[in-house]
C-alpha positions in Angstrom: 62.0 106.8 -131.8 62.1 106.8 -128.0 64.8 108.8 -126.3 67.1 107.8 -123.5 67.7 109.9 -120.4 71.3 109.5 -119.3 71.7 110.8 -115.7 75.2 110.9 -114.1 77.4 112.5 -111.6 79.9 113.9 -110.7 80.8 116.2 -113.5 84.4 115.9 -114.6 86.6 112.9 -113.9 86.0 109.3 -114.9 82.3 109.0 -114.6 81.9 112.1 -116.8 84.3 110.6 -119.4 82.4 107.3 -119.4 79.0 109.0 -119.7 80.2 110.8 -122.8 81.5 107.4 -124.2 78.1 105.8 -123.6 76.2 108.7 -125.2 78.5 108.7 -128.3 78.1 105.0 -128.8 74.3 105.1 -128.8 73.5 105.8 -132.4 70.1 104.2 -132.8 68.3 106.5 -130.3 68.4 110.1 -129.1 70.2 110.5 -125.8 69.6 113.4 -123.5 72.3 113.8 -120.9 71.7 115.3 -117.4 74.0 116.0 -114.6 72.3 114.9 -111.4 73.6 117.9 -109.5 71.5 120.1 -111.9 68.5 117.8 -112.2 65.5 117.0 -110.1 64.6 113.3 -109.8 61.2 114.1 -111.2 62.9 114.5 -114.6 63.2 110.7 -114.7 59.5 110.5 -115.3 60.0 112.0 -118.8 61.8 108.9 -120.0 60.9 105.2 -120.5 64.5 104.4 -121.0 67.1 105.5 -118.4 70.8 105.1 -117.9 72.4 106.2 -114.7 76.1 106.5 -113.9 77.7 106.9 -110.6 81.3 107.3 -109.4 83.6 105.3 -107.2 82.4 107.2 -104.1 80.2 105.1 -101.9 77.1 105.7 -99.8 79.1 107.3 -97.0 79.8 110.3 -99.3 76.1 111.0 -99.8 75.0 110.7 -96.2 73.4 113.7 -94.6 76.6 114.5 -92.6 78.8 114.7 -95.7 77.7 117.4 -98.1 79.1 118.3 -101.5 78.5 115.1 -103.5 76.4 115.4 -106.7 74.1 112.6 -105.6 73.3 114.2 -102.2 70.2 116.0 -103.3 69.1 113.6 -106.1 69.0 110.3 -104.3 66.6 111.2 -101.4 64.1 112.5 -104.1 63.8 108.9 -105.4 61.8 108.1 -102.2 58.2 107.9 -103.2 58.9 108.4 -106.9 56.8 106.1 -109.1 58.8 104.8 -112.0 56.8 101.7 -112.9 57.1 100.9 -116.6 60.5 102.6 -116.8 63.7 100.6 -117.6 66.9 101.6 -115.9 70.4 100.5 -116.6 73.3 101.4 -114.4 77.1 101.9 -114.8 79.5 102.5 -112.0 83.1 103.5 -111.7 85.3 101.8 -109.2 88.9 100.9 -108.4 89.3 97.1 -108.1 92.9 97.4 -106.8 92.8 99.9 -104.0 89.1 99.3 -103.1 88.8 95.5 -103.9 86.5 95.1 -100.8 84.2 98.0 -101.9 84.4 97.7 -105.7 81.6 99.8 -107.3 79.6 99.8 -104.0 77.9 103.0 -104.9 76.3 101.4 -108.0 74.8 98.8 -105.6 73.6 101.5 -103.3 72.0 103.3 -106.3 70.3 100.1 -107.4 68.9 99.8 -103.8 67.6 103.3 -104.0 65.9 102.6 -107.3 64.1 99.4 -106.2 61.2 101.0 -104.4 60.4 103.1 -107.4 59.1 100.1 -109.3 61.4 100.6 -112.3 62.7 97.5 -114.1 66.5 97.2 -113.7 68.2 95.9 -116.8 71.9 95.5 -117.9 73.2 93.2 -115.2 76.8 92.0 -115.9 78.6 88.8 -115.2 81.7 88.8 -112.9 83.7 87.2 -115.7 86.8 89.3 -116.4 86.6 91.2 -113.1 88.8 90.9 -110.0 87.4 92.1 -106.7 86.8 90.8 -103.2 83.4 92.3 -102.2 80.8 94.6 -103.7 77.4 95.7 -102.8 76.8 95.9 -106.5 77.3 92.2 -106.9 73.9 90.6 -106.3 72.7 87.1 -107.0 75.8 86.2 -109.0 75.9 89.4 -111.2 76.7 93.0 -111.0 73.5 95.2 -111.0 75.0 97.2 -113.9 78.2 97.7 -115.8 81.3 98.1 -113.5 84.2 100.0 -114.9 87.7 100.8 -113.6 89.2 103.8 -115.3 92.2 103.8 -112.9 93.6 100.4 -113.8 91.5 99.1 -116.7 90.7 102.1 -118.9 91.9 100.1 -121.9 88.8 97.8 -121.4 86.2 100.6 -121.0 85.1 101.1 -124.6 84.8 97.3 -125.3 82.8 96.8 -122.1 80.5 99.7 -122.9 79.9 98.4 -126.4 79.1 94.9 -125.2 76.8 96.3 -122.5 74.9 98.5 -124.9 74.4 95.5 -127.2 72.5 94.0 -124.3 70.5 97.0 -123.0 69.6 98.8 -126.2 67.3 96.0 -127.5 65.5 96.1 -124.2 64.8 99.8 -124.5 61.5 100.5 -126.3 
């Protein structure tokens, strides 16, 4: 049985809550959970199957002039990392009301950071059932991963996670 590496940040809050929901709902494989603030990107190499979760906060919060975000140290270490043969699925937290023009942008930025690694991105999600104006995570007619809004649609989270897992788990080896 292959294990899944679940990497997320920040600790506490909505992304932490959703990471725990994702891990609990995966019953067919072992899930090893890692906080990105406590993990080096090299750890990704230990897994063929990877799930990554990121919060509402966008790229501006992990720029070099703004320290303190859990992804600050982790993301730059993806540069030059060879993840060919790995499968990565993303989930992102956003607020589709207050930030309709930037809905889950950080998930899109994370996907862009992963592209050069050679990993295969899986788990894209249709826009059906979502309301937003713009998103860097919406590419070629789909979200790059699972968008979730714990601020205004927390009642939909478990069902969305379950449907997403039905799609990604069969793709994991």
